[in-house]
C-alpha positions as CSV (number, residue, x, y, z in Angstrom):
1,M,13.2,-21.9,-27.6
2,R,12.0,-19.2,-25.2
3,V,14.5,-17.9,-22.6
4,I,12.1,-18.9,-19.9
5,D,12.3,-22.5,-21.1
6,K,16.0,-22.6,-21.6
7,F,16.8,-21.5,-18.0
8,K,13.8,-23.3,-16.4
9,M,12.4,-20.1,-14.9
10,F,9.1,-20.2,-13.1
11,S,6.8,-17.3,-12.3
12,I,5.7,-17.5,-8.7
13,G,3.6,-15.0,-6.8
14,P,2.2,-12.9,-5.3
15,L,3.7,-13.8,-2.0
16,V,0.9,-13.6,0.5
17,P,0.2,-15.2,3.9
18,S,-0.5,-18.9,3.4
19,A,-3.9,-18.6,5.0
20,F,-5.0,-16.7,1.8
21,S,-4.4,-19.8,-0.3
22,D,-7.9,-21.1,0.3
23,G,-9.4,-17.9,-1.2
24,N,-10.9,-16.7,2.1
25,D,-10.0,-13.8,4.2
26,P,-8.4,-15.2,7.4
27,K,-8.2,-13.3,10.7
28,D,-4.4,-13.6,10.8
29,K,-3.1,-11.6,7.8
30,S,0.5,-11.2,8.9
31,F,3.6,-12.9,7.4
32,G,4.9,-13.7,10.9
33,C,8.0,-11.4,10.6
34,E,8.7,-7.7,10.4
35,L,11.8,-5.7,9.4
36,F,11.3,-3.3,12.3
37,D,9.5,-3.2,15.6
38,K,5.9,-2.3,15.3
39,S,4.5,0.8,16.9
40,E,3.7,0.8,20.6
41,K,0.5,2.6,19.7
42,N,-2.6,0.5,19.2
43,Y,-3.2,1.4,15.5
44,H,-5.5,-1.6,15.2
45,Q,-7.9,0.0,17.7
46,W,-7.6,3.3,16.0
47,L,-8.5,1.7,12.6
48,D,-11.4,-0.1,14.2
49,S,-12.9,3.3,15.2
50,R,-12.9,4.6,11.6
51,P,-15.7,4.1,9.0
52,E,-15.2,1.6,6.3
53,G,-13.1,2.8,3.4
54,S,-12.4,6.1,5.0
55,V,-8.7,6.0,5.9
56,V,-5.7,6.9,3.8
57,Y,-2.7,4.7,4.5
58,V,0.7,6.2,3.7
59,S,4.0,4.4,3.6
60,F,7.2,4.7,1.6
61,G,8.7,1.4,2.5
62,S,11.9,0.4,4.4
63,L,14.5,2.4,2.4
64,A,13.1,5.6,0.9
65,V,13.5,8.7,3.0
66,L,11.5,11.8,1.9
67,K,12.8,15.4,1.9
68,K,11.4,17.5,4.7
69,E,9.7,19.7,2.2
70,Q,8.0,16.7,0.7
71,E,6.9,15.4,4.1
72,I,5.4,18.8,4.9
73,E,3.5,18.8,1.5
74,I,2.1,15.3,2.1
75,L,1.1,16.2,5.7
76,R,-0.6,19.4,4.6
77,G,-2.4,17.6,1.8
78,L,-3.6,14.9,4.2
79,L,-4.9,17.4,6.7
80,E,-6.6,19.6,4.0
81,S,-8.3,16.6,2.5
82,E,-10.0,16.1,5.9
83,R,-9.7,12.3,5.7
84,P,-8.3,10.2,8.5
85,F,-4.9,8.9,7.8
86,L,-2.4,6.3,9.1
87,W,1.2,7.2,8.1
88,T,4.1,4.8,8.6
89,R,7.0,7.3,9.0
90,R,10.3,5.7,10.0
91,K,12.2,8.9,10.3
92,G,11.9,10.5,13.7
93,E,10.9,7.3,15.5
94,D,10.7,9.0,18.9
95,E,8.1,11.4,17.5
96,G,5.9,8.5,16.6
97,K,5.7,7.5,20.3
98,K,4.2,10.8,21.4
99,K,0.5,11.3,21.7
100,N,0.7,14.2,19.2
101,L,3.3,14.8,16.6
102,E,4.6,18.4,16.3
103,Y,5.9,19.1,12.8
104,D,6.9,22.7,12.4
105,D,3.7,24.7,13.2
106,V,1.4,21.6,12.8
107,I,0.3,19.4,15.7
108,I,-1.5,16.3,14.6
109,D,-4.2,15.0,17.0
110,E,-5.0,11.3,16.8
111,K,-8.6,12.3,15.9
112,L,-7.2,13.5,12.5
113,G,-4.4,11.1,11.9
114,L,-1.9,8.6,13.4
115,I,1.8,8.5,12.6
116,V,3.7,5.4,13.6
117,P,7.3,4.3,13.1
118,W,6.3,0.9,11.6
119,C,3.3,-1.4,11.4
120,S,2.2,-4.8,9.9
121,Q,1.4,-3.6,6.4
122,M,-0.6,-6.6,5.3
123,E,-2.8,-6.4,8.4
124,V,-3.4,-2.7,7.8
125,L,-4.1,-3.0,4.0
126,C,-6.6,-5.8,4.8
127,H,-8.5,-3.6,7.3
128,K,-12.0,-2.6,6.3
129,S,-11.3,1.1,7.1
130,I,-8.6,1.5,4.5
131,G,-9.7,3.4,1.4
132,C,-6.5,3.9,-0.5
133,F,-2.7,3.5,-0.2
134,V,-0.2,6.3,-0.9
135,T,3.0,4.4,-1.7
136,H,6.4,4.5,-3.3
137,C,5.3,1.5,-5.5
138,G,7.9,-0.9,-4.3
139,W,7.1,-4.4,-5.6
140,N,6.1,-5.8,-2.3
141,S,3.9,-2.9,-1.4
142,T,2.3,-3.0,-4.9
143,M,1.5,-6.7,-4.7
144,E,0.2,-6.5,-1.1
145,S,-2.1,-3.6,-2.1
146,L,-3.3,-5.6,-5.1
147,V,-4.0,-8.7,-3.0
148,S,-5.8,-6.6,-0.4
149,G,-8.0,-4.9,-2.9
150,V,-6.8,-1.3,-2.1
151,P,-6.4,1.4,-4.8
152,I,-3.1,3.1,-5.0
153,V,-1.7,6.7,-5.2
154,G,1.7,6.1,-6.6
155,Y,4.7,8.2,-5.8
156,P,7.8,6.2,-7.0
157,Q,11.2,7.1,-5.7
158,F,13.8,5.0,-7.6
159,S,14.7,1.6,-9.2
160,D,11.7,-0.5,-10.4
161,Q,9.2,1.7,-8.7
162,T,8.7,4.0,-11.7
163,T,7.9,1.0,-13.8
164,N,5.6,-0.4,-11.2
165,A,3.8,2.9,-11.0
166,K,3.3,2.9,-14.8
167,M,1.9,-0.6,-14.7
168,L,-0.6,0.0,-11.9
169,E,-1.9,3.2,-13.6
170,E,-1.8,2.4,-17.3
171,V,-1.9,-1.4,-17.5
172,W,-3.8,-2.7,-14.5
173,G,-5.8,0.4,-13.8
174,I,-5.7,0.0,-10.1
175,G,-4.5,3.5,-9.1
176,V,-3.2,6.9,-10.1
177,R,0.4,8.3,-10.2
178,A,0.9,11.6,-8.4
179,K,2.6,14.2,-10.6
180,E,5.6,16.1,-9.4
181,V,6.5,19.8,-9.8
182,E,10.3,20.3,-9.5
183,G,10.7,17.0,-7.8
184,I,7.9,17.5,-5.2
185,V,4.4,16.3,-5.1
186,K,2.4,19.3,-4.0
187,R,-0.4,19.1,-1.5
188,E,-3.0,20.1,-4.2
189,E,-1.8,17.2,-6.3
190,L,-2.1,14.7,-3.4
191,K,-5.6,16.0,-2.7
192,R,-6.5,15.6,-6.4
193,C,-5.4,11.9,-6.4
194,L,-7.2,11.2,-3.1
195,G,-10.3,12.7,-4.5
196,I,-10.2,10.4,-7.5
197,L,-9.9,7.3,-5.4
198,M,-11.9,8.2,-2.3
199,E,-14.9,9.8,-4.0
200,N,-17.6,8.2,-6.2
201,G,-16.5,9.7,-9.5
202,E,-16.5,7.7,-12.8
203,K,-12.7,7.2,-12.8
204,G,-12.6,6.2,-9.2
205,E,-15.4,3.7,-9.6
206,E,-13.5,2.2,-12.6
207,I,-10.4,1.8,-10.6
208,K,-12.3,0.1,-7.7
209,R,-13.7,-2.4,-10.2
210,N,-10.2,-3.1,-11.6
211,V,-8.9,-3.5,-8.1
212,K,-11.5,-6.2,-7.3
213,K,-10.8,-8.0,-10.6
214,W,-7.0,-8.1,-10.0
215,R,-7.5,-9.2,-6.4
216,I,-9.5,-12.2,-7.4
217,L,-7.0,-13.1,-10.1
218,A,-4.1,-12.7,-7.6
219,L,-5.7,-14.9,-5.0
220,G,-6.7,-17.4,-7.6
221,A,-3.0,-17.7,-8.7
222,V,-1.9,-18.9,-5.2
223,K,-4.8,-21.2,-4.6
224,I,-4.3,-25.0,-5.1
225,G,-4.5,-25.5,-8.9
226,G,-3.7,-21.8,-9.6
227,S,-0.8,-20.8,-11.9
228,S,1.6,-19.8,-9.1
229,H,0.8,-22.9,-7.1
230,D,1.4,-25.2,-10.1
231,N,4.6,-23.4,-11.1
232,L,6.0,-23.8,-7.5
233,K,5.2,-27.6,-7.7
234,K,7.0,-27.8,-11.1
235,F,10.0,-26.0,-9.6
236,I,10.2,-28.3,-6.6
237,E,9.7,-31.4,-8.7
238,G,12.7,-30.3,-10.9
239,L,15.1,-30.0,-8.0
C-alpha cells in the first residue's frame, strides 16, 4: 500500500483566486487578503503605462531580507539592463513612499523603476506588462508565477526554496537560477538571466513555451473535473 493511500492524503493545488476555476482570466485576480498594507503608490497605473512583457518584477517574499550589498547589486543590475522594473522591497518602508528612492549614490526615477513596500502579487503577475519575475522561489510565489504564465529568475534563500529553484529550472523548464559568487548574485549575472528570459533567444523562447504549457495544466487542475478539484471533493466526502 502506498503511503498516500494509508494516510488518505490528497494533492490539492495550485491555490489561485476562485475566479480562475472557469479557465478564463477574470478582472479581479486578488485573493482578497494581504499580509501587509499595499503601497500608496498607484503601481497599477505605472504598469499600465509600460509595454507588454517589458517589466521585471522583483520580490523576495514576506520573510527573506537581503544583505545591503546584494540589494545594491540587484539595483545596479536592473538599472544597467535598461528594463523597467517593479520591486517589492519591504525593508525601508518609508523610502517606498517617496517619489524617488535614494540608495547610496543612486536615485531611482519612476521612469526607470518603481520600488514599493508591498503589492498584490497575483494582480501584478497577471498584468500584461510583466515579462519575468525575480524571486526567492517560495512555494506560493513559484505557483503564482506558474499560474500567471511568467518566467522566473530564481534566487533561493533558504528552506524549500532551493528545491523549488531546481524544479523550475531543471524539471519544469520555466526559468533560470541565478548563480552566486561568494554568496552574492552579481549584477552581471542578473543581467545575463534577464537577457535569457526577456530577449528572443532560443533558450528564452523554449522557457516561454514551457511556461504556457504549465499554466494551462495548472489552470486545468483547479477547473471543475480537474485533478485538484476532484481531490478536494474526495477529501470533503471523506470527512
